N, C-alpha and C positions, 0 to 999 in steps of 0.2 A: 837304429836312430834315423837313418836316411828315409826309411819307410814312413816315419812319423812326420818328418819335416817337409817332405815333398808335397803331401796333400795340404799342409798348412800354407806353404808358399803359393800353391795354386789358388787356394781359397782367398788369400790376401790379394793376389794379382787380379782376381775377378771382382773384388769388392772395393779395393783401394782407389783405382782409377775413377770409377763412377762416383764414389763418395767425395773424392777431392774435387772433381769437376762440379758436382752439385753444390757443395759447400762454398767453393770459390765463387761460382757464378751468383749464388744467392747473396753472399755478402757484397760482392762488387756491384750487384744491381741496386742494393740500398744506397751505396755511395754514388753511383751514377744518377739515381733519382734525386738524392739530396742535392747534388750539385746543380742538376737541372732546375730545381725549385728554389735555389738561392743559398744553400748552405755548402760552403767549400771546406768545412772542417776536415772531412775524410780526404779530400783532394790534397790539402796542404800536408797531411800526414802520410801521403803516399799510399792510402788504402783504397783508392778508386782504381783498381787494377785487377786483371785476371791472373796475376802471379799468385799461385797458391801459398807461397811462403809468407805473404803478407796477411793471410787469413787463417792459416793453420795454427792451432794451439797444439803443442807437442803432446800434452796429456789428453786433452779432450778430443782431438781429431785423429790422433795416431794410437797412442798407448791404450786408451780405454776401449775403442772398437776392436783392436787386435786382441786384447785380453778377453773380451766377450766372445770373439770368434774362437779363440784357443780353447776356452772352457765350454764351448758349445752352448752358449747362452741362447735361450729361446727368443731373445730380442737383441737388437743392435742399437746402441746409443752412442752419441758423441756430440761434440759442439765445436764451434769455431770462435775465433776472436770476433766479437761484434764490431761492425763498422761504426765509428762514432758519428752521431748526428746531433747537431744542435738545432732542435726543433724551433727555437725562438728566432733563429737566423733565416728560416724559410719565409718566403714572401707572404704567404697566407698560412700561418702555422697549423691551424686546425685542419684545413682542407688538404694541404700539402703533406702533412704527417700521414694521412691515409694513403696517399700515392707512394710515399717513400716506404712505408711499412709493407704495402702490397707488392712492391717491386721484387722482393725476394721470393715469395711464393709464386708470383707470376712467372718468373724466369724458370722456376722448378717445373711448373706445368709445361712450359715451352720445351724444356729439356726432355721431359717425359714423353711428350708427343714426338719429338725428334727421334728419341730412342725407339719408340714403337714403330715409327715409319721406316727406320733404318734396318729393321729385320729383313727387308727385301734384299739387301745386299749380301746377306749371309750365304745364300745359295750360290753366289758367284765366287766364293772364297774356297781355297783348298780345305779339305776336311779337317786337317790339324788346326788351322786357324779359325775355321767356321765355328767350332764348338766354343773356343775361347771368346770370340767376338760375340756370339749369341748370348753367352752367359754374362758378359759385360753389359750388353744392351738390356738384357732382362733385369740385371741388378740396377742399372741406371734408371730404368722405368720404375722399379720398386722404390729405390732411394728417393728419387725426385717426387713421386706421388706422396710418400710418407712425409717427407720434409715439408712439402707444401701444405698438406692437410694438418700436420702437427702444428706448424707455425700459424695456421689460420684459426686455431682455437682462441676464443675471445678471452684470453687470460694474460694480463700483463706479467712479464715483459715480452711475451711472444708478439709476433707481428699482428696477429688477430686481436690482441688486447689493444694495441695502438690504433688499429683500424676501428675497433668498437668505440674507443675514446673519441676519435674524430667524428664518428657518425651519431653517437648518442646525444640526447639533450644534455645541456650543461649539468644539471643536478646529478644525473646518472653517470655522466662522463667523469666528473670530478671524483666521485666515489670509486669508480673503477681505476682511475689514474693513481689514486693513493695506494693501490695494491702493488704498483710496479717495484718500489724499492724492496719489498719483502718477497716478490715473486721469484 
């Protein structure tokens, strides 16, 4: 049994840290952007934070990805608690909605770049730590790029859908916005 659990624990250790950081920073970025543009809903609820406990959904962030890893799924999927944003409270709702929605994918791109640039430090680490750190950085790069690209799909309620609603002409934007409750 130990021979089965050890590889699973190692796999969890190299995926969990990058995933938690990516998801936490993504959601916190939405909250910071919303507050910057005039909506303090998330701030008042204590959701504008880098504390992962505030953003992690036990089922969507932990259980689902662990089960997918355990069953050797060809894909990894999960979700976090979305940061509440009252778009009507923004100073310029249509324009600011684009910035708030783009904040999540934007931080994921920054994190992916940081992970890629951090590969330079791996050569300075002891061999035992170097492999683990390299795999964490590789997974951070993968997770952040996938999270950014997936969230930029122009489908409500994804961030890309909200960006599209903010950028499209009114007639098209209102049609697309109506999809969000069913998204």
